[in-house]
PAVEX-367241 format. One record per residue: residue number from 0; residue in three letters; x, y, z of N, C-alpha, C in turn. Coordinates in steps of 0.2 Angstrom, whole numbers, plus 5000, padded with zeros to 4 digits. Example, Ala and Ser with C-alpha at 12.3 -4.5 7.8 and 13.67 -1.06 7.14 Angstrom:
# residues 2
{0; "ALA"; {5066; 4972; 5039}; {5062; 4978; 5039}; {5066; 4984; 5039}}
{1; "SER"; {5064; 4989; 5035}; {5068; 4995; 5036}; {5064; 5000; 5039}}
END
This chain:
# residues 209
{0; "MET"; {4992; 4948; 5023}; {4985; 4948; 5026}; {4981; 4954; 5025}}
{1; "PRO"; {4974; 4953; 5022}; {4970; 4958; 5021}; {4969; 4963; 5027}}
{2; "THR"; {4969; 4960; 5033}; {4968; 4964; 5039}; {4973; 4969; 5040}}
{3; "GLU"; {4979; 4966; 5040}; {4986; 4970; 5041}; {4986; 4975; 5035}}
{4; "THR"; {4985; 4973; 5029}; {4985; 4978; 5024}; {4980; 4984; 5025}}
{5; "PHE"; {4974; 4982; 5027}; {4969; 4987; 5028}; {4972; 4993; 5033}}
{6; "PHE"; {4974; 4990; 5039}; {4977; 4995; 5044}; {4983; 4999; 5042}}
{7; "VAL"; {4987; 4996; 5038}; {4993; 5000; 5035}; {4990; 5005; 5031}}
{8; "ALA"; {4986; 5003; 5026}; {4983; 5008; 5021}; {4979; 5013; 5025}}
{9; "PHE"; {4975; 5012; 5030}; {4971; 5017; 5033}; {4976; 5022; 5037}}
{10; "ALA"; {4981; 5019; 5040}; {4986; 5024; 5044}; {4989; 5028; 5039}}
{11; "THR"; {4992; 5026; 5033}; {4995; 5029; 5028}; {4991; 5035; 5025}}
{12; "LEU"; {4985; 5033; 5023}; {4980; 5037; 5019}; {4977; 5043; 5024}}
{13; "PHE"; {4976; 5041; 5030}; {4974; 5045; 5036}; {4979; 5051; 5036}}
{14; "ALA"; {4985; 5050; 5036}; {4991; 5055; 5036}; {4991; 5059; 5030}}
{15; "THR"; {4991; 5055; 5024}; {4993; 5059; 5018}; {4987; 5063; 5015}}
{16; "VAL"; {4981; 5060; 5017}; {4975; 5064; 5015}; {4974; 5071; 5020}}
{17; "GLY"; {4977; 5070; 5026}; {4978; 5076; 5030}; {4971; 5077; 5034}}
{18; "VAL"; {4968; 5071; 5037}; {4962; 5072; 5040}; {4963; 5077; 5046}}
{19; "THR"; {4969; 5076; 5049}; {4969; 5081; 5055}; {4971; 5088; 5054}}
{20; "ASP"; {4973; 5089; 5048}; {4974; 5096; 5046}; {4969; 5100; 5042}}
{21; "ILE"; {4964; 5096; 5039}; {4959; 5100; 5035}; {4954; 5104; 5039}}
{22; "ALA"; {4953; 5102; 5045}; {4948; 5105; 5049}; {4950; 5112; 5050}}
{23; "PHE"; {4956; 5114; 5052}; {4959; 5120; 5053}; {4958; 5124; 5046}}
{24; "ILE"; {4961; 5122; 5041}; {4961; 5125; 5035}; {4954; 5127; 5032}}
{25; "PHE"; {4950; 5121; 5032}; {4943; 5122; 5029}; {4939; 5127; 5034}}
{26; "ALA"; {4940; 5127; 5040}; {4937; 5132; 5044}; {4939; 5139; 5043}}
{27; "ALA"; {4945; 5140; 5041}; {4948; 5147; 5040}; {4945; 5149; 5033}}
{28; "LEU"; {4945; 5145; 5028}; {4943; 5146; 5021}; {4935; 5148; 5021}}
{29; "THR"; {4931; 5145; 5026}; {4924; 5145; 5025}; {4921; 5149; 5031}}
{30; "LYS"; {4925; 5153; 5035}; {4922; 5156; 5041}; {4916; 5161; 5039}}
{31; "ASP"; {4916; 5163; 5033}; {4911; 5168; 5031}; {4905; 5164; 5027}}
{32; "ASN"; {4905; 5158; 5027}; {4900; 5154; 5023}; {4895; 5151; 5028}}
{33; "THR"; {4889; 5150; 5026}; {4884; 5147; 5030}; {4885; 5140; 5031}}
{34; "ALA"; {4882; 5136; 5036}; {4882; 5129; 5037}; {4880; 5125; 5031}}
{35; "ALA"; {4875; 5127; 5027}; {4873; 5124; 5021}; {4878; 5124; 5016}}
{36; "GLU"; {4882; 5130; 5015}; {4887; 5131; 5010}; {4893; 5126; 5012}}
{37; "ARG"; {4895; 5126; 5018}; {4900; 5122; 5020}; {4899; 5115; 5019}}
{38; "ARG"; {4893; 5113; 5020}; {4891; 5106; 5019}; {4891; 5104; 5012}}
{39; "THR"; {4889; 5109; 5007}; {4890; 5108; 5000}; {4897; 5107; 4998}}
{40; "PHE"; {4901; 5112; 5000}; {4908; 5112; 4998}; {4911; 5105; 5001}}
{41; "ALA"; {4910; 5103; 5007}; {4913; 5097; 5009}; {4911; 5091; 5005}}
{42; "THR"; {4904; 5090; 5004}; {4902; 5084; 5000}; {4905; 5084; 4993}}
{43; "ARG"; {4905; 5090; 4990}; {4907; 5090; 4983}; {4915; 5089; 4983}}
{44; "GLY"; {4918; 5092; 4987}; {4925; 5091; 4987}; {4928; 5084; 4989}}
{45; "VAL"; {4924; 5081; 4993}; {4926; 5074; 4995}; {4924; 5069; 4989}}
{46; "LEU"; {4919; 5070; 4986}; {4917; 5066; 4980}; {4922; 5067; 4975}}
{47; "ILE"; {4924; 5073; 4973}; {4929; 5074; 4968}; {4936; 5071; 4970}}
{48; "ALA"; {4938; 5072; 4976}; {4944; 5069; 4978}; {4944; 5061; 4978}}
{49; "ALA"; {4938; 5058; 4980}; {4937; 5051; 4979}; {4938; 5048; 4972}}
{50; "GLY"; {4935; 5052; 4967}; {4936; 5050; 4960}; {4943; 5050; 4958}}
{51; "ILE"; {4947; 5056; 4960}; {4954; 5056; 4958}; {4958; 5051; 4961}}
{52; "LEU"; {4957; 5049; 4968}; {4961; 5044; 4971}; {4959; 5037; 4969}}
{53; "LEU"; {4953; 5036; 4967}; {4951; 5029; 4965}; {4953; 5028; 4958}}
{54; "PHE"; {4953; 5033; 4954}; {4956; 5033; 4947}; {4963; 5030; 4947}}
{55; "PHE"; {4968; 5034; 4952}; {4974; 5032; 4952}; {4975; 5025; 4955}}
{56; "GLY"; {4971; 5023; 4960}; {4971; 5017; 4964}; {4970; 5011; 4959}}
{57; "ILE"; {4964; 5012; 4955}; {4962; 5006; 4950}; {4967; 5006; 4944}}
{58; "LEU"; {4969; 5011; 4942}; {4974; 5011; 4936}; {4981; 5012; 4937}}
{59; "GLY"; {4983; 5011; 4944}; {4990; 5012; 4946}; {4995; 5008; 4942}}
{60; "ASN"; {4993; 5001; 4941}; {4998; 4997; 4937}; {4999; 4999; 4930}}
{61; "GLY"; {4993; 5001; 4927}; {4993; 5003; 4920}; {4997; 5009; 4919}}
{62; "ILE"; {4997; 5014; 4924}; {5001; 5020; 4924}; {5008; 5019; 4925}}
{63; "LEU"; {5010; 5014; 4929}; {5017; 5012; 4930}; {5020; 5009; 4924}}
{64; "ASP"; {5016; 5005; 4920}; {5018; 5001; 4914}; {5019; 5006; 4909}}
{65; "ILE"; {5015; 5011; 4908}; {5016; 5017; 4903}; {5023; 5020; 4904}}
{66; "PHE"; {5025; 5021; 4910}; {5031; 5025; 4911}; {5037; 5020; 4913}}
{67; "GLY"; {5036; 5014; 4913}; {5041; 5009; 4914}; {5044; 5009; 4921}}
{68; "ILE"; {5039; 5010; 4926}; {5042; 5011; 4933}; {5040; 5004; 4936}}
{69; "THR"; {5045; 5001; 4939}; {5044; 4995; 4943}; {5041; 4996; 4950}}
{70; "ILE"; {5038; 4991; 4953}; {5035; 4991; 4959}; {5041; 4993; 4965}}
{71; "PRO"; {5047; 4990; 4965}; {5052; 4992; 4970}; {5054; 4999; 4969}}
{72; "ALA"; {5054; 5002; 4963}; {5056; 5009; 4962}; {5050; 5013; 4965}}
{73; "LEU"; {5044; 5011; 4964}; {5039; 5015; 4967}; {5038; 5015; 4974}}
{74; "ARG"; {5040; 5009; 4977}; {5040; 5008; 4984}; {5045; 5013; 4987}}
{75; "THR"; {5051; 5012; 4984}; {5056; 5016; 4987}; {5055; 5024; 4987}}
{76; "ALA"; {5053; 5026; 4981}; {5052; 5033; 4980}; {5046; 5035; 4984}}
{77; "GLY"; {5041; 5031; 4984}; {5035; 5033; 4988}; {5036; 5033; 4995}}
{78; "GLY"; {5041; 5029; 4998}; {5043; 5029; 5005}; {5047; 5035; 5006}}
{79; "VAL"; {5051; 5037; 5002}; {5055; 5044; 5003}; {5050; 5050; 5003}}
{80; "LEU"; {5045; 5050; 4998}; {5041; 5055; 4998}; {5036; 5056; 5005}}
{81; "LEU"; {5034; 5050; 5007}; {5030; 5049; 5013}; {5034; 5051; 5019}}
{82; "LEU"; {5041; 5050; 5019}; {5045; 5051; 5025}; {5046; 5059; 5025}}
{83; "LEU"; {5047; 5062; 5019}; {5047; 5070; 5019}; {5041; 5073; 5022}}
{84; "ILE"; {5035; 5070; 5020}; {5029; 5073; 5023}; {5028; 5071; 5030}}
{85; "ALA"; {5030; 5066; 5033}; {5030; 5064; 5040}; {5035; 5069; 5044}}
{86; "ILE"; {5040; 5070; 5041}; {5045; 5075; 5044}; {5042; 5082; 5045}}
{87; "ASP"; {5038; 5084; 5040}; {5035; 5091; 5040}; {5029; 5090; 5045}}
{88; "MET"; {5026; 5085; 5046}; {5021; 5084; 5051}; {5023; 5084; 5058}}
{89; "VAL"; {5029; 5081; 5059}; {5032; 5080; 5066}; {5034; 5087; 5068}}
{90; "PHE"; {5037; 5091; 5063}; {5040; 5097; 5065}; {5036; 5103; 5063}}
{91; "ALA"; {5029; 5101; 5062}; {5024; 5106; 5061}; {5026; 5111; 5055}}
{92; "ARG"; {5029; 5109; 5050}; {5031; 5113; 5044}; {5026; 5112; 5039}}
{93; "HIS"; {5024; 5118; 5036}; {5019; 5118; 5031}; {5022; 5117; 5024}}
{94; "SER"; {5019; 5112; 5020}; {5022; 5111; 5014}; {5016; 5109; 5009}}
{95; "GLY"; {5017; 5108; 5003}; {5012; 5107; 4998}; {5011; 5099; 4997}}
{96; "GLY"; {5014; 5095; 5001}; {5013; 5088; 5001}; {5006; 5086; 5003}}
{97; "THR"; {5004; 5089; 5008}; {4997; 5086; 5011}; {4992; 5092; 5011}}
{98; "GLY"; {4994; 5098; 5008}; {4990; 5104; 5009}; {4991; 5109; 5004}}
{99; "THR"; {4989; 5115; 5005}; {4990; 5120; 5000}; {4997; 5124; 5002}}
{100; "THR"; {5000; 5127; 4997}; {5005; 5132; 4998}; {5002; 5139; 5000}}
{101; "SER"; {5006; 5143; 5002}; {5003; 5150; 5004}; {5000; 5153; 4998}}
{102; "GLU"; {5003; 5152; 4992}; {5001; 5156; 4986}; {4994; 5153; 4984}}
{103; "GLU"; {4993; 5146; 4985}; {4987; 5143; 4983}; {4981; 5145; 4988}}
{104; "GLU"; {4983; 5145; 4995}; {4978; 5147; 5000}; {4976; 5154; 4998}}
{105; "ALA"; {4981; 5159; 4997}; {4979; 5166; 4995}; {4974; 5166; 4989}}
{106; "GLU"; {4975; 5162; 4984}; {4971; 5162; 4978}; {4964; 5159; 4980}}
{107; "SER"; {4964; 5154; 4984}; {4957; 5151; 4986}; {4953; 5156; 4990}}
{108; "ARG"; {4956; 5160; 4994}; {4952; 5165; 4998}; {4947; 5169; 4993}}
{109; "GLY"; {4949; 5170; 4987}; {4945; 5174; 4983}; {4940; 5170; 4979}}
{110; "ARG"; {4939; 5164; 4980}; {4935; 5160; 4976}; {4928; 5159; 4980}}
{111; "GLU"; {4923; 5159; 4977}; {4916; 5158; 4980}; {4915; 5150; 4981}}
{112; "ASP"; {4918; 5146; 4977}; {4917; 5139; 4978}; {4924; 5136; 4978}}
{113; "ILE"; {4925; 5133; 4984}; {4932; 5130; 4985}; {4932; 5122; 4985}}
{114; "SER"; {4926; 5120; 4983}; {4926; 5112; 4983}; {4931; 5109; 4978}}
{115; "VAL"; {4932; 5112; 4972}; {4937; 5109; 4968}; {4944; 5111; 4970}}
{116; "PHE"; {4945; 5117; 4970}; {4952; 5120; 4972}; {4951; 5125; 4978}}
{117; "PRO"; {4954; 5124; 4983}; {4959; 5119; 4985}; {4957; 5113; 4988}}
{118; "LEU"; {4950; 5112; 4990}; {4948; 5107; 4994}; {4949; 5100; 4991}}
{119; "ALA"; {4946; 5098; 4985}; {4947; 5092; 4982}; {4955; 5090; 4981}}
{120; "MET"; {4958; 5095; 4978}; {4965; 5095; 4976}; {4968; 5102; 4976}}
{121; "PRO"; {4973; 5103; 4980}; {4977; 5098; 4983}; {4976; 5096; 4991}}
{122; "LEU"; {4971; 5098; 4994}; {4970; 5097; 5001}; {4969; 5090; 5002}}
{123; "LEU"; {4964; 5087; 4999}; {4962; 5080; 5000}; {4966; 5075; 4995}}
{124; "ALA"; {4966; 5076; 4989}; {4969; 5072; 4984}; {4976; 5076; 4982}}
{125; "GLY"; {4980; 5077; 4986}; {4987; 5080; 4985}; {4992; 5075; 4983}}
{126; "PRO"; {4998; 5077; 4981}; {5003; 5073; 4979}; {5005; 5067; 4984}}
{127; "GLY"; {5004; 5068; 4990}; {5006; 5063; 4995}; {5000; 5058; 4995}}
{128; "ALA"; {4994; 5060; 4994}; {4989; 5055; 4994}; {4988; 5051; 4988}}
{129; "ILE"; {4990; 5054; 4982}; {4990; 5051; 4976}; {4996; 5045; 4976}}
{130; "SER"; {5001; 5048; 4978}; {5007; 5043; 4978}; {5006; 5037; 4983}}
{131; "ALA"; {5003; 5038; 4989}; {5002; 5033; 4993}; {4996; 5028; 4991}}
{132; "THR"; {4991; 5031; 4987}; {4986; 5027; 4984}; {4989; 5022; 4979}}
{133; "ILE"; {4993; 5025; 4974}; {4996; 5020; 4969}; {5001; 5015; 4973}}
{134; "LEU"; {5005; 5018; 4978}; {5009; 5013; 4981}; {5006; 5007; 4985}}
{135; "LEU"; {5000; 5009; 4988}; {4997; 5004; 4992}; {4993; 4999; 4987}}
{136; "THR"; {4990; 5001; 4982}; {4986; 4997; 4978}; {4991; 4992; 4973}}
{137; "THR"; {4996; 4995; 4971}; {5001; 4991; 4967}; {5005; 4986; 4971}}
{138; "GLY"; {5005; 4988; 4977}; {5009; 4983; 4982}; {5004; 4978; 4985}}
{139; "ALA"; {4998; 4978; 4983}; {4993; 4972; 4985}; {4995; 4966; 4982}}
{140; "ASP"; {4996; 4960; 4986}; {4998; 4954; 4984}; {4992; 4950; 4981}}
{141; "SER"; {4986; 4952; 4983}; {4980; 4948; 4981}; {4974; 4953; 4980}}
{142; "ASP"; {4968; 4950; 4977}; {4963; 4954; 4976}; {4960; 4956; 4983}}
{143; "LEU"; {4960; 4952; 4988}; {4957; 4954; 4994}; {4961; 4960; 4997}}
{144; "GLU"; {4968; 4960; 4997}; {4972; 4965; 4999}; {4971; 4972; 4995}}
{145; "PHE"; {4969; 4971; 4988}; {4968; 4977; 4984}; {4961; 4980; 4987}}
{146; "TRP"; {4956; 4976; 4988}; {4950; 4979; 4990}; {4950; 4981; 4997}}
{147; "ALA"; {4955; 4979; 5001}; {4956; 4981; 5008}; {4959; 4988; 5008}}
{148; "VAL"; {4963; 4990; 5003}; {4966; 4996; 5002}; {4961; 5001; 5000}}
{149; "LEU"; {4956; 4999; 4995}; {4951; 5003; 4993}; {4946; 5005; 4998}}
{150; "LEU"; {4945; 5000; 5002}; {4940; 5001; 5008}; {4943; 5006; 5013}}
{151; "ALA"; {4949; 5005; 5014}; {4953; 5010; 5019}; {4952; 5017; 5016}}
{152; "LEU"; {4953; 5018; 5009}; {4953; 5024; 5006}; {4946; 5027; 5007}}
{153; "VAL"; {4941; 5023; 5006}; {4934; 5026; 5006}; {4932; 5028; 5013}}
{154; "LEU"; {4935; 5024; 5018}; {4933; 5026; 5025}; {4937; 5032; 5027}}
{155; "VAL"; {4943; 5033; 5025}; {4947; 5039; 5027}; {4944; 5045; 5024}}
{156; "LEU"; {4941; 5044; 5018}; {4938; 5050; 5014}; {4931; 5051; 5018}}
{157; "ALA"; {4928; 5046; 5020}; {4921; 5047; 5024}; {4923; 5051; 5031}}
{158; "LEU"; {4928; 5049; 5034}; {4931; 5052; 5040}; {4932; 5059; 5039}}
{159; "ALA"; {4936; 5061; 5033}; {4938; 5067; 5031}; {4931; 5072; 5030}}
{160; "TRP"; {4926; 5069; 5027}; {4920; 5072; 5026}; {4917; 5074; 5032}}
{161; "LEU"; {4916; 5069; 5037}; {4914; 5071; 5044}; {4918; 5076; 5047}}
{162; "THR"; {4924; 5076; 5047}; {4929; 5081; 5050}; {4927; 5088; 5047}}
{163; "LEU"; {4926; 5088; 5040}; {4924; 5095; 5037}; {4918; 5098; 5040}}
{164; "LEU"; {4913; 5093; 5041}; {4906; 5095; 5043}; {4907; 5099; 5050}}
{165; "VAL"; {4911; 5096; 5054}; {4912; 5099; 5061}; {4918; 5103; 5062}}
{166; "ALA"; {4921; 5105; 5056}; {4928; 5109; 5056}; {4928; 5114; 5061}}
{167; "ILE"; {4923; 5119; 5061}; {4923; 5125; 5066}; {4923; 5123; 5073}}
{168; "PRO"; {4918; 5118; 5075}; {4918; 5116; 5082}; {4925; 5112; 5084}}
{169; "ILE"; {4928; 5108; 5079}; {4934; 5105; 5081}; {4939; 5110; 5082}}
{170; "GLN"; {4939; 5115; 5078}; {4945; 5120; 5078}; {4944; 5124; 5085}}
{171; "ARG"; {4938; 5125; 5087}; {4937; 5129; 5093}; {4938; 5124; 5099}}
{172; "LEU"; {4937; 5118; 5099}; {4938; 5113; 5104}; {4945; 5112; 5105}}
{173; "LEU"; {4949; 5110; 5100}; {4956; 5108; 5100}; {4961; 5114; 5100}}
{174; "GLY"; {4959; 5119; 5096}; {4963; 5124; 5095}; {4969; 5122; 5091}}
{175; "LEU"; {4974; 5127; 5089}; {4979; 5125; 5085}; {4984; 5121; 5089}}
{176; "THR"; {4985; 5121; 5095}; {4989; 5117; 5099}; {4987; 5110; 5099}}
{177; "GLY"; {4981; 5109; 5100}; {4978; 5102; 5100}; {4979; 5098; 5093}}
{178; "LEU"; {4977; 5102; 5088}; {4978; 5099; 5081}; {4985; 5098; 5079}}
{179; "SER"; {4990; 5102; 5082}; {4997; 5101; 5081}; {4999; 5094; 5084}}
{180; "VAL"; {4997; 5093; 5090}; {4998; 5087; 5094}; {4996; 5081; 5090}}
{181; "VAL"; {4990; 5081; 5088}; {4987; 5075; 5084}; {4991; 5074; 5078}}
{182; "SER"; {4993; 5080; 5074}; {4997; 5079; 5068}; {5004; 5076; 5069}}
{183; "ARG"; {5007; 5078; 5075}; {5014; 5076; 5076}; {5013; 5068; 5078}}
{184; "VAL"; {5008; 5066; 5081}; {5008; 5059; 5083}; {5007; 5055; 5076}}
{185; "VAL"; {5002; 5057; 5072}; {5001; 5054; 5066}; {5008; 5054; 5061}}
{186; "GLY"; {5011; 5059; 5062}; {5017; 5060; 5058}; {5023; 5055; 5060}}
{187; "ILE"; {5023; 5053; 5066}; {5028; 5048; 5069}; {5026; 5042; 5066}}
{188; "LEU"; {5020; 5040; 5066}; {5018; 5033; 5063}; {5019; 5033; 5056}}
{189; "LEU"; {5018; 5039; 5052}; {5019; 5039; 5045}; {5026; 5038; 5044}}
{190; "ALA"; {5030; 5041; 5048}; {5038; 5040; 5047}; {5040; 5033; 5047}}
{191; "ALA"; {5037; 5029; 5052}; {5039; 5022; 5052}; {5037; 5018; 5046}}
{192; "LEU"; {5031; 5020; 5044}; {5028; 5016; 5038}; {5032; 5018; 5032}}
{193; "ALA"; {5034; 5024; 5031}; {5038; 5026; 5026}; {5045; 5023; 5025}}
{194; "VAL"; {5048; 5022; 5031}; {5054; 5019; 5031}; {5053; 5011; 5029}}
{195; "GLN"; {5048; 5008; 5032}; {5047; 5001; 5030}; {5046; 5001; 5022}}
{196; "PHE"; {5042; 5006; 5019}; {5041; 5005; 5012}; {5048; 5006; 5008}}
{197; "VAL"; {5052; 5010; 5011}; {5059; 5010; 5008}; {5063; 5004; 5009}}
{198; "PHE"; {5063; 5001; 5015}; {5066; 4994; 5016}; {5063; 4989; 5011}}
{199; "ASP"; {5057; 4989; 5010}; {5054; 4984; 5006}; {5055; 4985; 4999}}
{200; "GLY"; {5056; 4991; 4997}; {5057; 4993; 4990}; {5065; 4991; 4988}}
{201; "VAL"; {5069; 4993; 4993}; {5076; 4991; 4991}; {5077; 4983; 4991}}
{202; "GLN"; {5074; 4980; 4996}; {5075; 4973; 4996}; {5072; 4969; 4990}}
{203; "ALA"; {5066; 4972; 4988}; {5063; 4969; 4982}; {5067; 4970; 4975}}
{204; "SER"; {5071; 4976; 4976}; {5075; 4978; 4969}; {5080; 4973; 4968}}
{205; "GLY"; {5083; 4969; 4973}; {5088; 4965; 4972}; {5095; 4968; 4973}}
{206; "LEU"; {5095; 4974; 4974}; {5101; 4978; 4975}; {5106; 4976; 4980}}
{207; "LEU"; {5103; 4973; 4985}; {5107; 4970; 4991}; {5109; 4963; 4990}}
{208; "GLY"; {5107; 4960; 4984}; {5109; 4953; 4983}; {5104; 4948; 4985}}
END
């Protein structure tokens, strides 16, 4: 069903894009910038990330064909990757799956424009988000479900853009503890979705007869 596909895609992309995490990181990286500069960074970064994720979403099947990857294999591998990201979120461990590594963050602090790196990639369009986008679009059983996934992607990126615009007020309001609580709740939901992807992939592969 397109509606069910939309909500699954929205929840998965919400977690892998890292909407709950980018506010804190973006606020830290732009604390010395003006409101106008932060707005420019946010808008440019989201547009670039949208281009990257839409590219992989629309051409997902073609990319899989080039490398000879089957849909069940992608679902299983994508589910495992999403599960690892979910575990990091639940236990508040920082990894490169949905954000920057410590080395990348240190390099970004010396940049005047962070809209391409690290904002667009890997913060917004990181390995987890790219994998999830390909997984969701290639798993769509109809054109309606495919467009439901793309709609969810656009809405998540729009929400991420709004989050970036109010990053500093959100950081002050929720604090590190509040953001961690939200991240953990989303991580639990993502873990359940990831396990379901693995189940679906194994079942579709025919390995269980």
